[in-house]
C-alpha angles and dihedrals in degrees: 000000000000120000094210138009137184118231106214097196145064141227128030095342092057090050090048094052091045089054092054090048092054093051089051094047091245117142112232128201122192137205129221142182124234088260090055098052090120098032118135094249089057096045090053097044130104090212131017130185124197109226102182148296125330100271108095095229088060095045127011093026092044104108097186090052092051094048089047090052092050090052094047088050093048091232120172093200141023124218112200097193110203131312122017107057097343092114099033111111088202090071092048091050092047088053091052092050090050093049092247122134114238112219098224141048128322113280091246090060091047092050094050097046092037088064102070092197094051090043092057092051091049096050093042086060091059095046101261110143117237134195111269111255145100127292103159126142095253107079097161116139089252093053093046091050091052093047093045090058089051095048094040134217140329096045139155128240111209135183110248094210105049151015146211091098094293111140092011123132135171115223117192100175138021095253091064095054104087096050092043092051091050094048094045093048094049093049092045091052091050094047103037108012088242124095098187113132138197134190131233133182106254110242107210115231100346124164119247108224124171134189126219114223133186127196135179129208092258094068101263115139129178136171122229099205132270138296126210110228103165099122102088141152120207086349091301116122116244105171127022133178142182127247106028112240087220098055123085126189094271094049090044091057093050093048092048093050092048091049091050091049090051093048092046090052087061095045087243127193133177124016121335141152129230111204126208139182113226115204126210091262093057097255116136132207132196112253106172144309121246107211098206144048111302127232088237096052093116093074090059091047090055095044094048103029090235130129104224095191092054090048089049090055094045092050091047090051088058100257117149118245105261095191124094125206093240092057095059123092133157116242128192122338133284130193128190130197124194112224107210132185096238139111113248092188092058105049092288091285111183115254133215133188144086120321104226096184131014117180117159117193121263133200144097113328093012122119126181122198102189138181100181144050143195107296094024121136118233112215128205090217092081145041112298093233110127102169146333124240113207126183130188131195140157092268142003098266092054092045092053091049091049090048092051092050094046093050091053088057095047113111128189117162127180101042130044113254137186093253093115089056092048091050090051091051093050092051096043113116091221092055092048089052091049093240097144137159137159092267093055096112091054086068101032096048124029118200092227093058117116129199119271114264111282116259114253088245088067093057091046091052091052092050092051091045091053088063094052097259092132098046106055111038094182098045120117123243092275104103091078098035096100142045123024091334094061110146119256096041118128092239143291123248110234131179124212133179110223114190089327097318121113112227122193115200140163115225128192120193120218125259092234139005111283096029117109127272116223128215129180122198129171091336094314119119125199131179124193137164111233125209125181108236096184134325107315097006125099130190113216118198120193104176105296093345116100129189136168124223122194114202125188129178116248130184102289096359148352142299114219127195115199126162093352093305131102133221129189111218131187138171108248117252125207116244114265121256089241092055091047092050094051097048124088128206092271088071098229107054091125123025128182111207116206136192108268090212139000111286150121124284101234097170138022105193100182141044133230110274094023119136110233135187128230112280092016114144113255109166136001119216123193121209131160089002092299126109118232115195119213110209134191111266091206143359111289152112127284105242098178140000108202103189134036127220112290095033118135111218137183125241110278094025113147108247107165137017112207126189121202120237 
């Protein structure tokens, strides 16, 4: 076994690999960008090396900087984690040249399976079925048009040189093809440095099932069972489980044998994953092979009792694979949820900011792989993944119940997260029944959905917090003993905006600390004693009922966590005179379109003075490696374009001024 390795990654996977190293007695050094100076993987490390500024191309994608860090650390091996350069053969080759062991497959296997077109050809030769499509060398627009007519619509455009949904577009009719090809190629080049594309027939509502494989350098290859990964958003997995509720013993054997044949065709070593699409008739098709450790590897660990990171290190050190296929059997059931910093109520836009409170659930059968902490800063430079919640139980029904209970106890305050979406998935009857497919979230979560109205306790907590009740636990009753909040008044009318809804309430402060506050809202009256528990946390007592509200200041308002849910609350502001002067009676004569989040302008699709139609693409913004189109809300004329392609802008920055016809 190695004495020391370098972990060439960040976030929860860097923390996870370091934990395995400690258990093996292997020293681990980590790398970090200037933006990650206080990241969790750095705070927990024995050694940490700065490799450059925040942008990934200057840090985590900088191969010379990584090799230099490994040399400075005296590392014998380098573990790439997942994402970043984990599937880039150039990093594996650079390690070889530097005399450093790359914890992963040989670069030749990575190069073959990293090219989706070449991978399809290779697995077809060994009898593994593939989705009908086109993966020829000529990927010009003319060639893709010709092949699209042959394949038929709907179809899928995919990046030949990457995965994770980057460079992937669904095309349902011929008129959409050109714009989709242009967008997919641009995103693929940005994500993988390779804009080559291929086409596949779109299978409607298939399952996404993948098989974990392991191989040593002596030619032994085995499969460790399958994972169900059908619950996806924008082709990014959200919830995964092992085993799949759709796979019986016979199908499991066929999938495992196909996965091993595919891996053997690539001369594969170490840990990898062969991904398949499973149609409604039970036929499966090779999708791709991920030549690295997967984000969802914990569900396989819990279902098999194996530690995949430790096995990776042992295989990279040259140890033979001691496991035999006949020894392996899946036991119980494991489910994983990815907890992301994004807003599910606003088109899942990635979020950044300070995490005021981070409290993952604990208990039997609950595992948390985390990459953040209370007080951490979430950056838009990187993937929005904060943590992974993994539950395990004796069967699927018990695992789903445990997942639902754990999600209710999960608390993240300071940035929006996808926890509301995850709770909806766990409680959905189709999920509970195991009837899953890749369009599941289209049914379980509609984009136009809005949060449920905030409980009255949330508004009361904000009112108390405004007066300083949540910032000074030991302070006397004095903060509200003057001004319009003077004790003894009958109450003060206050207006708040809660997730876009205006709420009018009347709040009365107590005469002395410990006495109840009173709030009236739409005829409802609530009294509660409020005690500061710690800065930002308030204990609300309503008789025998006790609840805790966490309130943090946000730009223009507050973020409140109550009962495991979050609400964004602001004080309403009157429209500006300038805005009023520029608007006509139709209500949208002049619209200023702003950036929904910080990002880079990667395309300006229109010109000043141009007439545009409703829903027409105006600007494309890239953030967290994902493109976000900004479309015209109505027919009109472009008055001004504020930023050119390549410009980096903050969230809320004015991008386009549009005037109605």
